[in-house]
TORLUM-105419 format. One line per field, with one value per atom (N, C-alpha, C): residue number from 1; residue in one letter; y, x, z. Coordinates in Angstrom, 2 decimals. Example, Ala and Ser with C-alpha at 12.3 -4.5 7.8 and 13.67 -1.06 7.14 Angstrom:
# TORLUM-105419
n: (1; 1; 1; 2; 2; 2) $
res: (a; a; a; s; s; s) $
y: (-5.69; -4.50; -3.30; -2.25; -1.06; 0.03) $
x: (13.19; 12.30; 13.20; 12.85; 13.67; 12.90) $
z: (7.80; 7.80; 7.80; 7.08; 7.14; 7.87) $
# end
This chain:
# TORLUM-105419
n: (1; 1; 1; 2; 2; 2; 3; 3; 3; 4; 4; 4; 5; 5; 5; 6; 6; 6; 7; 7; 7; 8; 8; 8; 9; 9; 9; 10; 10; 10; 11; 11; 11; 12; 12; 12; 13; 13; 13; 14; 14; 14; 15; 15; 15; 16; 16; 16; 17; 17; 17; 18; 18; 18; 19; 19; 19; 20; 20; 20; 21; 21; 21; 22; 22; 22; 23; 23; 23; 24; 24; 24; 25; 25; 25; 26; 26; 26; 27; 27; 27; 28; 28; 28; 29; 29; 29; 30; 30; 30; 31; 31; 31; 32; 32; 32; 33; 33; 33; 34; 34; 34; 35; 35; 35; 36; 36; 36; 37; 37; 37; 38; 38; 38; 39; 39; 39; 40; 40; 40; 41; 41; 41; 42; 42; 42; 43; 43; 43; 44; 44; 44; 45; 45; 45; 46; 46; 46; 47; 47; 47; 48; 48; 48; 49; 49; 49; 50; 50; 50; 51; 51; 51; 52; 52; 52; 53; 53; 53; 54; 54; 54; 55; 55; 55; 56; 56; 56; 57; 57; 57; 58; 58; 58; 59; 59; 59; 60; 60; 60; 61; 61; 61; 62; 62; 62; 63; 63; 63; 64; 64; 64; 65; 65; 65; 66; 66; 66; 67; 67; 67; 68; 68; 68; 69; 69; 69; 70; 70; 70; 71; 71; 71; 72; 72; 72; 73; 73; 73; 74; 74; 74; 75; 75; 75; 76; 76; 76; 77; 77; 77; 78; 78; 78; 79; 79; 79; 80; 80; 80; 81; 81; 81; 82; 82; 82; 83; 83; 83; 84; 84; 84; 85; 85; 85; 86; 86; 86; 87; 87; 87; 88; 88; 88; 89; 89; 89; 90; 90; 90; 91; 91; 91; 92; 92; 92; 93; 93; 93; 94; 94; 94; 95; 95; 95; 96; 96; 96; 97; 97; 97; 98; 98; 98; 99; 99; 99; 100; 100; 100; 101; 101; 101; 102; 102; 102; 103; 103; 103; 104; 104; 104; 105; 105; 105) $
res: (x; x; x; x; x; x; x; x; x; x; x; x; x; x; x; x; x; x; x; x; x; x; x; x; x; x; x; x; x; x; x; x; x; x; x; x; x; x; x; x; x; x; x; x; x; x; x; x; x; x; x; x; x; x; x; x; x; x; x; x; x; x; x; x; x; x; x; x; x; x; x; x; x; x; x; x; x; x; x; x; x; x; x; x; x; x; x; x; x; x; x; x; x; x; x; x; x; x; x; x; x; x; x; x; x; x; x; x; x; x; x; x; x; x; x; x; x; x; x; x; x; x; x; x; x; x; x; x; x; x; x; x; x; x; x; x; x; x; x; x; x; x; x; x; x; x; x; x; x; x; x; x; x; x; x; x; x; x; x; x; x; x; x; x; x; x; x; x; x; x; x; x; x; x; x; x; x; x; x; x; x; x; x; x; x; x; x; x; x; x; x; x; x; x; x; x; x; x; x; x; x; x; x; x; x; x; x; x; x; x; x; x; x; x; x; x; x; x; x; x; x; x; x; x; x; x; x; x; x; x; x; x; x; x; x; x; x; x; x; x; x; x; x; x; x; x; x; x; x; x; x; x; x; x; x; x; x; x; x; x; x; x; x; x; x; x; x; x; x; x; x; x; x; x; x; x; x; x; x; x; x; x; x; x; x; x; x; x; x; x; x; x; x; x; x; x; x; x; x; x; x; x; x; x; x; x; x; x; x; x; x; x; x; x; x) $
y: (-1.17; 0.00; 1.24; 2.18; 3.39; 4.43; 5.02; 6.05; 7.35; 8.16; 9.45; 10.55; 10.17; 11.16; 11.18; 12.34; 12.53; 12.95; 12.58; 13.01; 14.08; 15.06; 16.13; 16.40; 16.55; 16.86; 18.35; 18.96; 20.39; 20.64; 21.77; 22.10; 22.09; 22.29; 22.37; 21.02; 19.96; 18.65; 17.89; 18.01; 17.29; 16.69; 15.60; 15.05; 15.44; 16.12; 16.59; 15.76; 15.16; 14.41; 15.37; 15.31; 16.15; 15.26; 15.62; 14.85; 15.52; 14.72; 15.26; 15.59; 16.75; 17.18; 16.95; 16.93; 16.74; 17.82; 19.02; 20.13; 20.00; 18.99; 18.80; 19.47; 20.27; 20.90; 19.95; 20.36; 19.55; 20.36; 19.67; 20.34; 19.50; 20.17; 19.46; 18.55; 17.31; 16.31; 15.91; 15.71; 15.22; 15.55; 15.84; 16.11; 15.09; 14.55; 13.56; 14.10; 14.01; 14.52; 13.74; 14.45; 13.84; 14.32; 13.67; 14.03; 15.44; 15.88; 17.19; 17.43; 18.45; 18.77; 17.69; 17.05; 16.00; 16.58; 15.82; 16.27; 15.52; 14.20; 13.38; 12.46; 12.21; 11.30; 10.31; 9.02; 7.98; 7.14; 6.98; 6.15; 4.75; 3.74; 2.36; 1.99; 1.06; 0.69; 0.19; -0.36; -0.82; 0.29; 1.51; 2.68; 2.54; 1.65; 1.47; 2.31; 2.70; 3.42; 4.52; 5.43; 6.49; 6.55; 6.61; 6.77; 8.23; 8.81; 10.22; 10.37; 10.93; 11.14; 12.37; 12.20; 13.30; 13.68; 14.72; 15.11; 15.44; 15.12; 15.45; 14.51; 13.55; 12.62; 11.21; 10.91; 9.56; 8.62; 9.18; 8.34; 8.59; 7.54; 7.60; 7.16; 8.00; 7.61; 6.90; 5.92; 5.14; 5.58; 6.05; 6.55; 5.58; 5.04; 4.10; 4.91; 4.83; 5.64; 5.15; 3.86; 3.35; 3.75; 3.62; 3.96; 5.46; 6.14; 7.58; 7.97; 7.26; 7.57; 7.08; 7.63; 7.17; 5.83; 4.81; 3.46; 2.98; 3.76; 3.36; 4.23; 3.89; 4.60; 3.65; 4.00; 3.20; 4.02; 3.44; 4.10; 3.80; 4.79; 4.60; 5.35; 6.19; 6.94; 8.13; 8.91; 10.05; 11.07; 11.52; 12.59; 12.13; 11.34; 10.78; 11.86; 11.63; 12.63; 12.02; 11.33; 10.83; 9.35; 8.93; 7.55; 6.97; 5.68; 4.98; 3.54; 2.87; 1.48; 0.66; -0.65; -1.55; -1.65; -2.09; -2.16; -3.06; -4.10; -5.01; -4.49; -3.47; -2.90; -3.70; -4.64; -5.47; -4.83; -3.85; -3.18; -1.67; -0.99; 0.46; 0.95; 2.08; 2.66; 4.09; 4.44; 5.77; 6.38; 7.51; 8.20; 9.05; 9.35; 9.97; 10.94; 12.16; 13.14; 12.81; 11.82; 11.39; 10.54; 10.26; 9.57; 8.10; 7.64; 6.24; 6.06; 4.85; 4.47; 3.30; 3.38; 2.31; 1.57; 0.24; -0.60; -1.26; -1.25; -1.82; -2.86; -4.06; -5.13; -5.27) $
x: (0.83; 0.00; 0.88; 0.57; 1.36; 0.89; 1.83; 1.54; 1.17; 0.34; -0.02; 0.89; 1.99; 2.94; 4.18; 4.75; 5.97; 7.06; 8.31; 9.42; 10.21; 10.69; 11.48; 12.65; 13.83; 15.00; 15.23; 15.42; 15.67; 17.06; 17.63; 19.01; 19.26; 18.26; 18.48; 18.80; 18.86; 19.20; 18.00; 16.89; 15.68; 15.02; 14.33; 13.47; 12.06; 11.36; 10.01; 9.04; 8.07; 7.03; 5.92; 5.52; 4.43; 3.23; 2.08; 0.87; 0.06; -0.41; -1.24; -2.63; -3.14; -4.47; -5.45; -6.73; -7.76; -7.70; -7.27; -7.22; -6.05; -5.18; -4.02; -2.78; -2.92; -1.75; -1.15; -0.06; 0.56; 0.72; 0.77; 1.02; 2.02; 2.80; 3.80; 3.11; 3.57; 2.94; 3.84; 5.12; 6.03; 7.45; 8.32; 9.72; 10.58; 11.56; 12.48; 13.90; 14.69; 16.06; 16.92; 17.79; 18.72; 20.13; 21.15; 22.54; 22.90; 22.40; 22.75; 21.99; 22.36; 21.66; 21.78; 20.71; 20.71; 20.90; 21.56; 21.79; 20.91; 20.96; 20.17; 19.25; 18.08; 17.12; 16.68; 16.69; 16.20; 15.17; 14.00; 12.93; 13.04; 13.01; 13.12; 11.94; 12.14; 11.07; 9.79; 9.89; 8.69; 8.01; 8.55; 7.99; 8.04; 8.86; 8.94; 10.04; 11.03; 12.15; 12.66; 13.38; 14.07; 15.50; 16.45; 17.85; 18.20; 18.90; 19.23; 20.75; 21.36; 22.81; 23.13; 24.06; 24.46; 25.89; 26.10; 27.44; 28.35; 29.64; 30.63; 30.68; 29.77; 29.74; 30.14; 30.11; 30.37; 29.21; 28.04; 26.89; 25.67; 24.87; 23.53; 22.58; 21.61; 20.63; 19.46; 18.91; 17.78; 16.54; 15.55; 14.32; 13.19; 12.52; 11.42; 10.14; 9.57; 8.40; 7.13; 7.05; 5.88; 5.91; 7.08; 7.21; 7.46; 7.79; 8.04; 9.15; 10.28; 11.44; 12.71; 13.84; 15.12; 15.41; 15.67; 15.83; 17.28; 18.18; 19.58; 20.42; 21.70; 22.56; 23.59; 24.07; 25.06; 26.34; 27.46; 28.75; 29.29; 29.21; 29.69; 31.00; 31.41; 32.65; 32.53; 33.59; 33.67; 32.57; 32.05; 31.05; 29.87; 28.94; 27.83; 26.89; 26.39; 25.51; 24.20; 24.25; 23.05; 22.83; 21.55; 21.18; 20.30; 20.42; 19.57; 19.41; 18.37; 18.09; 17.83; 18.15; 17.79; 16.26; 15.73; 14.27; 13.62; 14.33; 13.80; 14.05; 14.89; 15.18; 16.19; 16.88; 17.83; 19.21; 19.50; 20.79; 20.58; 21.28; 21.29; 22.65; 22.69; 23.95; 24.04; 25.23; 25.46; 26.65; 26.44; 27.56; 28.26; 29.53; 30.35; 31.32; 31.39; 32.32; 33.77; 34.02; 35.38; 35.95; 35.11; 35.59; 35.25; 34.30; 33.92; 32.41; 31.96; 30.56; 30.41; 29.44; 29.22; 27.94; 28.01; 26.83; 26.50; 25.23; 24.77; 23.71; 23.88; 22.88; 22.08) $
z: (0.00; 0.00; 0.00; -0.83; -0.95; 0.05; 0.74; 1.74; 1.05; 1.69; 1.12; 1.65; 2.32; 2.83; 1.96; 1.82; 1.06; 2.02; 1.73; 2.57; 1.82; 2.54; 1.95; 2.89; 2.33; 3.15; 3.09; 4.24; 4.30; 4.85; 4.53; 4.91; 6.40; 7.23; 8.67; 9.29; 8.50; 9.05; 9.55; 8.85; 9.24; 8.01; 8.23; 7.20; 7.59; 6.71; 7.00; 6.19; 6.86; 6.16; 5.80; 4.55; 4.08; 3.77; 4.30; 4.05; 2.95; 2.00; 0.93; 1.46; 1.10; 1.52; 0.38; 0.69; -0.34; -1.41; -1.04; -1.99; -2.96; -2.75; -3.61; -3.06; -2.03; -1.42; -0.38; 0.22; 1.26; 2.52; 3.66; 4.93; 5.71; 6.57; 7.35; 8.35; 8.41; 9.25; 10.42; 10.16; 11.19; 10.75; 11.70; 11.40; 12.13; 11.44; 12.00; 11.87; 12.90; 12.90; 11.91; 11.20; 10.26; 10.59; 10.00; 10.28; 9.86; 8.75; 8.21; 6.93; 6.21; 4.97; 3.93; 3.59; 2.58; 1.19; 0.33; -1.03; -2.02; -1.97; -2.88; -2.10; -2.67; -2.05; -3.11; -2.76; -3.65; -2.92; -3.54; -2.95; -3.52; -2.64; -3.08; -3.98; -4.92; -5.85; -5.16; -3.94; -3.24; -2.43; -2.51; -1.80; -0.28; 0.25; 1.70; 2.33; 1.55; 2.13; 1.24; 1.85; 1.12; 1.65; 0.74; 1.12; 0.92; 1.90; 1.87; 1.93; 0.88; 0.86; 1.71; 2.65; 3.53; 3.17; 2.35; 1.92; 3.10; 2.93; 3.93; 5.12; 5.19; 6.32; 5.93; 4.63; 4.17; 4.44; 4.73; 5.12; 4.23; 4.16; 3.56; 4.65; 4.96; 5.97; 5.30; 6.01; 5.51; 6.28; 5.54; 6.13; 5.82; 6.84; 6.65; 6.45; 5.26; 4.94; 5.63; 5.98; 6.68; 8.15; 8.78; 10.20; 10.41; 9.32; 9.33; 10.29; 10.14; 10.98; 10.28; 10.71; 10.21; 10.86; 10.04; 10.56; 10.57; 10.00; 10.02; 9.11; 9.02; 8.09; 7.50; 6.33; 5.62; 5.51; 5.87; 5.71; 4.33; 3.43; 2.06; 1.83; 2.78; 2.66; 1.72; 1.69; 0.77; 0.95; -0.17; -0.21; -1.06; -0.50; -1.29; -1.83; -3.03; -3.66; -4.18; -5.29; -5.96; -5.66; -5.75; -5.43; -6.53; -6.74; -7.71; -7.24; -7.75; -7.37; -8.62; -8.52; -9.60; -9.63; -10.75; -10.91; -9.85; -9.43; -8.42; -7.00; -6.86; -5.56; -4.74; -5.37; -4.63; -4.53; -5.38; -5.38; -5.39; -4.50; -4.49; -4.94; -5.63; -6.10; -5.59; -5.07; -4.53; -5.25; -5.94; -6.56; -5.51; -5.79; -4.77; -5.43; -4.94; -5.52; -5.22; -4.35; -4.07; -5.21; -6.22; -7.41; -7.51; -6.74; -6.86; -6.71; -7.01; -6.97; -6.00; -5.09; -4.12; -4.48; -4.49; -4.68; -3.36; -2.99; -1.73; -2.02; -1.46; -1.62; -0.35) $
# end
């Protein structure tokens, strides 16, 4: 089942959940603390999670969209930026300005 909430990363170091309203607009629903200003966000193909690249930390935070909270982090090193997933969602890829690409299973 797809959630009607959207996640947005803001520079202040928080993940803000936005709930869709009947009028088509959005309103802030819940804020979850994050490591720092996120750069890239990738939603998993099953819509259950979002990976958030945190530049300068070497980490990607994992946000559980069903539980609406940060559920963990991945140490990818360097300066992670963009995220992508295989069509089946079994492999995640993180680009890095340090000059390498990380694959996560």
